[in-house]
N, C-alpha and C positions, 0 to 999 in steps of 0.2 A: 824325746825331742820336744822342743817347745813350740811347735806350731806347724803350719803348712807352707809350701814354697812356690815361686813364679815361673816364667816361661823360657826355658832354654834347654834343649836336650843335648847332653854331653856324656860321653863315656870316656873316663880317664883311667889309665892303667898304672900311673906312677904310684910309688909308695907314699902314703900320706902320713902326716904326723898323727900320733895316737890321739892328739887333742881333737881330731875330727870326730872321735867317738862321742864327743859332746854333741850328739845329734839332738839338737834342741827340738824335741817333738812335744807338742801339747795336744794329745788326742782329744777324744770326747770328754776328757777330764776338764777341759777349760769351759765347756758349755754351761757354765754356771757363774754366776756371779753372785830247803832243804839243806840246801847247803850253800854257804856263801864262800868267800875267799877261804882257801884251805889254811886255817890257822894263821891269819895275817899277823904281821908284827904290829903289836899295839903301841906304836909310837904316838906321841902327842903332837898333833899338827900345830903349826904356827898359827895362832889366832888371828883372824882378819878383823880389824877394827872397822865396824860398819855402823857408824853413828848416822842414822838417817832421819831426816825430818818426818819421814812417813812411818817411823818406827811405831809398832803397834804391840800392845801387850800380848796379843794372840800370835805374834810371829816369834819363832825361836830359831837360834842358830844351833844346829845339831852338832854333836860330837861323835867321835869314832865308834863308841860303844853302841850308838843308836843306828848303825848302818842297816841292820837286818829289818828293823821296823820301817825305816824310810824306804828301803828297797822293796819291801812287800807292798807298800802303798803304791809305788810306781808300777810294780808288776800288775796289780789289779787295774790300775788306771790305763795301762797300755796293753792289756790282755788281748784286745781285738784290734789293735792298731795295725794298719797295713805295713808300716815300715818294720815294726817289731816282728811281725809274722814273716816278713820277706826273708829273714835269715833262718827261719825254722821250717817253713813249708817249702822245702826244696825237693826235687825229684828223688834225690838219693836218700831222703829221710821220709819217703812216703809210707814206709812201714812203721814209723814211730807212732806210739799212742799219744793221746792228748796229754796224759800225765807226764810222759817223757818230754814233750815239748814245753809244757808248763815249767817243769823242773829246770830246764835249760834257760828258759825265758827269765825265771827268777834269779838264776845264777848270774846272768848277764847284768841284770839290774843291781845285784849285790856288788859285783866287781866295779861297775861304773859309779855307783853311789860311794863306795869306799874310796875310790880314786879321788872323787871330788871332795870328800871329807879331808883327805890328805892335802890337797893342793888348791881347792876351790872354796866355794861358799855354799853350804847346804842349809836351806831354810824349811821350816815346817809350820803349818797353822792347823788349828783344830785339836781337840782333846786326844785323838787317836792317830796322830800323824795323817790326818785326813787329807791334807794337801802337802806335797813336797816339791821343792824347786831346787835344781842343781844349777848354780851359776858359776861361770869361770870369770874371775876378775881380770882386769887389764894386766897384760904381761905375764899371765900364769898359763900353764898347760899341764897335761898329765902324760907327756910323752917321754919322760925320763925313766931310765931303767929301774931305779928304786921304787917309783910309784907303780910301774907296770907289774913288778914282782910282788909288792906288798898287797896290791889290790886284787890280784888273781887274774888280771886281764890277759896275761900270757897264756892262761889255760884255754882260752878260746881257740888257740891254734890247733888244738886236738879235740875240743868238745864240739865245735861246729863241724858239719860235714864238709866234704871237699867243695861242693857248690856253695854251701853257706859261708865258708872261708873266703871264696872268691867274691861273693856278693859283699861281704862285710869289709874285707881288707883291700880288695883290688878295685871295687866299684864305688861303694858307699863312702868310705873314708876319704879317698882322693877327691871325689866329687864335692863333698862338703868342705874340705880343706881349701880347695882351689876356688870354689864359689865364694866363700867368705872373704878370701883375700882379694878376689876380683871386685866384689861389691863394695867392700869397705875401703880398699886401697890403702892409703897412708894411715887411715884411722883404725885399721885392723888391730895392731898391737895395743892400742889404747882403749879399745871398746870393752863393754861388758857383754858376755855371751850367755844367754839363757839356753842352756843345753837341754834340760828336761824340766817339765812341770806337769804334775798330774794329780788328780783328785780321786780318791776312792769313790765308788758309786754312792756310798752312804753319806759322803760329805759334800756332795754337789748342791749347788743352789744357795750356799751360805756365804759366798764372797771370799772364800779363803784364797783362791788363786789370785784374785785382784790384789789382795794384801801382800802376797809374796812378790808380785811384780812391782807394785808401787814402792815396796821397801827398798828395792835396788834402783829403780828409775829415779827416785827422788835424790838418791846419792849421785847417780850419774849426771843429773841435771846440775847439781851443785859443783861437780867436777868438770862439767862441760864435755861429757863423753857420750858417745852413741851407744845404743843397746841393739843387739842382733839376735835373731832367732830363726829357726826353721820350723814350720808347722806342718804336721801330717794330717790335719783334719780341716777341711775347707770351711766347716761351720765356725771355726775359731777366728777366721780372718776378720770378721766384723767386730768380734770381741777385742782383738788386738788393736784394731783401728781406734777404738774408744780409749785405749791406753796410750795412743800416740804413735803406734807402729804403722808403717806403710809398706806395701808389697814392692819389692825391688826386682824380683826375678822368680821364675818358676823352673824347677829342675825335675828330672825324672829318673827313676830306677827302672831298668828295662829288661832284666833277665828273667822275670817271672813269666811263666807260660800264659797266664791269664791276661797279660798286658803290662802296662806301666804303672808305677806307683809315683804319685806326684807329691812334691813338697813345695811349700810357699816360703820364699825367703823374705823376711820382713825386718825393717830397720826403723829404729826410733832415734831421731836426732835429739841432741840435748836441747832442753828448753830453758830460756832465761828466767 
C-alpha cells in the first residue's frame, strides 16, 4: 500500500472490486528520501505511454518478466507492515512458522505485482529494484477475470486461512473500494492511484521513492488529475505532504485481537 489513512471507522461487508487490492501502502519503505503466479500466461501488456516532465534516467517502467524481482523488493519493504501482517497473523494460522508466513507474503506480492504489470504501471528505481511502485492509471483496474487468472490472485481464495480470507476479501477490499469512491467522488475514475510503493532496507535514504512518485505526479499535473493513496505508516504522512498529498480520512481494520490497524487516506490535487 502506498501510505497511511485518516479518521472514520467502518466495517463493510459487500463484495469489492478486485481493484481494491491496490492497497496503496507505503510502509517504513518511504522513510527516506518461492513461488509466484503458477506459470502465468506470458502475454505482452499494452504499453502505457508515460512521458513525464519528471522522467529520470533512474526510473524504469518494468515488464512482465521482472515481476519476481519487483515483488521481492516489495515483500522486503512490507515485511513488518501492519496491514500485510493483518492477513497472515490470524488465530487460525497461529501454528504457522515465520517461513510459511513469509512464503505466503511473497506470493501475495507476486500476484499483485503481476496484475499491475498486466493492467497498470510498475516503476522501479535503483540498481537492484531498490524501490518499486505500483500505480493504477485512470480508468484501469485489475478486477477482470483474465487478469485475476493470469496473475494468480484467484489462488488467495484457498491460500489464505478462513479468517485471512474474511479480512482480505470481506473487510479490507470493500473498505478501500468504498472509501476511495467516497473521497474522490466524481474524480475517482479519472485519478491516478498509488497502490504500493516500497524500498528495500538497503536502498533507503537515496531518494528513490520520491523519484517514483514525482514521475507520475508530474504527469497527473499535466493532465489535471488527482493522485490517491492509502498509507499504513504514520511516519510517512509528513513525507507525502512534502509531495503535495493531504490527509482526507482515516480508516481502520478492526478484526485483529490486538486492536485496530490504521490507514491514512491521502489525496494530491493537480497543480497548475
